[in-house]
C-alpha positions, 0 to 999 in steps of 0.5 A, spaced: 122 706 338 127 705 344 129 698 345 127 695 352 135 695 353 137 701 350 142 705 354 137 711 352 131 708 355 130 711 362 128 704 365 133 700 362 135 698 369 128 696 371 127 692 365 134 688 365 132 686 373 125 684 370 128 680 364 133 676 369 127 675 374 123 672 368 129 668 365 129 665 372 122 663 372 122 661 365 123 653 366 117 654 371 112 657 366 114 652 361 113 646 365 106 649 368 103 652 362 106 648 356 103 641 357 110 638 359 106 635 365 102 631 361 107 628 357 112 627 363 107 623 366 105 619 360 112 617 358 114 616 366 109 611 367 110 608 360 117 606 362 115 604 369 110 599 366 115 596 361 119 594 367 126 597 363 128 600 370 133 606 368 132 605 360 131 610 357 135 614 363 130 619 366 133 625 363 132 622 356 125 622 358 124 629 360 128 631 354 123 628 350 117 630 354 120 637 353 121 637 346 114 634 345 111 640 349 115 645 346 112 643 339 105 643 341 105 650 344 110 653 339 104 654 334 101 659 340 107 662 342 110 664 335 105 670 333 106 673 340 114 673 339 113 676 333 109 682 336 114 683 342 120 683 337 120 690 336 121 692 343 127 689 343 130 692 337 131 700 336 127 702 330 128 709 327 125 708 320 120 714 319 116 710 314 114 704 318 109 704 324 108 699 329 101 697 331 101 696 338 095 693 342 097 698 348 094 704 347 099 709 344 105 706 348 111 704 344 109 707 337 114 709 332 114 717 331 113 718 324 114 725 325 121 724 328 120 726 335 123 723 341 119 716 341 116 714 348 120 710 353 117 703 354 118 699 360 117 691 361 112 692 366 107 695 361 108 689 356 107 684 362 101 687 364 098 687 357 100 680 356 093 677 354 094 682 348 100 680 346 099 672 346 091 672 345 092 665 342 096 662 348 090 665 352 085 662 348 088 655 348 088 655 356 081 657 356 079 652 351 082 647 356 079 650 362 072 649 358 074 642 357 076 641 364 069 643 366 065 639 361 069 633 364 067 634 372 066 640 377 071 643 381 071 646 387 074 652 384 071 658 380 075 658 374 071 664 371 069 668 377 073 674 374 078 676 369 084 673 373 089 671 367 092 665 371 085 662 372 085 659 365 092 656 366 090 653 372 085 649 369 090 647 363 094 645 368 089 640 372 087 638 365 094 636 363 094 632 370 087 629 369 089 627 361 096 624 363 094 620 369 088 617 365 092 615 359 098 613 363 093 608 367 090 605 361 097 604 358 099 601 365 093 596 365 095 593 359 102 591 361 100 589 368 096 584 365 102 581 361 105 581 367 099 577 371 099 573 365 106 571 365 106 570 372 100 565 372 103 561 366 109 560 370 106 558 376 102 553 373 108 550 370 111 549 376 116 555 375 114 560 381 121 561 383 123 564 376 121 572 376 116 573 371 119 580 369 125 576 366 120 573 361 115 579 361 119 585 359 122 582 352 114 580 351 112 587 353 117 590 348 115 586 343 108 588 343 110 595 344 114 595 338 110 590 333 104 594 335 107 601 332 106 603 339 110 610 338 105 612 333 099 610 337 102 614 343 104 620 339 097 620 336 093 619 343 098 625 346 095 629 340 102 631 337 
């Protein structure tokens, strides 16, 4: 089978342009479809609730959110990567037949004849056949979202592949803010309690954050907060 970027492939120019476009959009796809939104919301709300200002830095928080998202989605992406690997390497063995979900396209010719040329558009148009695990996970999230509340959006109206991913994004937003507000209320209650105590003892001029910040850090640390947080996030 000819590689997508093989010089012998007549569509190599088009394939290269499409790959460059996908690389430019890769960050957008990752942020929208990997659960990064949920992790980023929760971690940023937690940082603000702790009152630690710029500690840890925003780039560290986003990096942690990205690694958590990659870890959670990799199990659904890795089988699809194995399926499309043959299209990025030349295969000339006569004894091996690559099973392709696209009917007849990209199959090695075991009789030694010239193999058919493959375009990247053919792979993208059948992406649901190469990454069925990812699509099923998005559909599961969409069903969970519809069980929680009703949206003025028909997420199952047609065979549009992007609708399940739209439902997954909305569910990540919902769960991110749901968990974030729960965490925020815990630490805000500590701020409120410290402010009431300081006001009661006549120390209203002292900023409550001076005392509440180390207390909140101690509560988070001694309650094994990271373990509880990651278990709640489903990592």
